[in-house]
N, C-alpha and C positions, 0 to 999 in steps of 0.2 A: 725571780724579782729584779728589778733594776733600780739601781740605786739612785738617790737624789742627786748625787756628784755627777753621775753621767749624764743624766738629762741636763742638769745646768751648764756642764763643761760642753756638751752639743751646742747649746745655745750660746754660748760664749764663743765657740768656734764661729758659729754662723754669723754673730754680729761680726766677729773680726774679718771674715771673707767681705762682708758688704763694706767695711770700713777700707779694707785694703784696695778694694776694688775701686770704691768711689775716690780715694785718695791717688789711686794711680790714674783715675781718668780726668780728674782736676788738677794733677801736679801738686797735690798738698802732700808733701814728704813727711809731714807730722801725723798726719791722718793715716797715711798707709803704714807708719811705724805702729801707730797704736793699734792699728787693727793685726798687724803680725803679732803685737803682743797679746793681745786678746786671743788669737789662734792658738797660740802657744799655751797660755794660761788655760784656754778650754780643753786641750790635749791633755794636760797634766792632770787637770780634774776629773776627765773622762776616765783615764787610766788608774787613778786613785779609786774611783767608784768601782771600776772592775777588781781591783785587788780586795775592796771590802767585800764585794760579792763572794769571790773565791774563797776568802776567810770565814765568811758566814756558813758557807756551804761546807766548809772543812769542819768549823766547830759543831754543827748539825750533825756530821757524818760520826764525829766523836762521841756526840751524846747519845746517836742511837746504838752505837757500840756499848756503850756504858749500860744502857737501858736492856739491848737484848743478851748481851753475854758479860755480866759484871765480874766474873770470874777472870776470864781472858783479860778484861781491861784493867783488873787489879794487878794481874800478873805482867803486863806492858808496863805500868806504870812503876812497879818495884823495880823492873830490870831497866828500866830507863834511869830511876834514880840512883841505882847501884853503878851504872856506868857514869853518870855524871858524879857522884862521889869519887869515883877512881879518878876522873879527869881533874877535879878541881882541889882535890886535897894531895898535898905534896907526900911524897913517898918519905917513909923513915928508913933509912938506910944506906 
């Protein structure tokens, strides 16, 4: 599933390329700079969309583990909680 941010980012990059090229052809440095900013913004938005997709996939995998193997998931959660408690609670001694 493609995230909306990936699509919008690709469109922004395309618009930015057109502005950059038009500014280069006409000698309009402002338009060219605006195009470069649009390209960068589009790239960042595309990457953000990709990260969101990866997180969505990982959450789905975790949910599937809980559905298929609830006791294993409970054991993993308990172990993680124990280790986190050891790391966050200062030792007395």
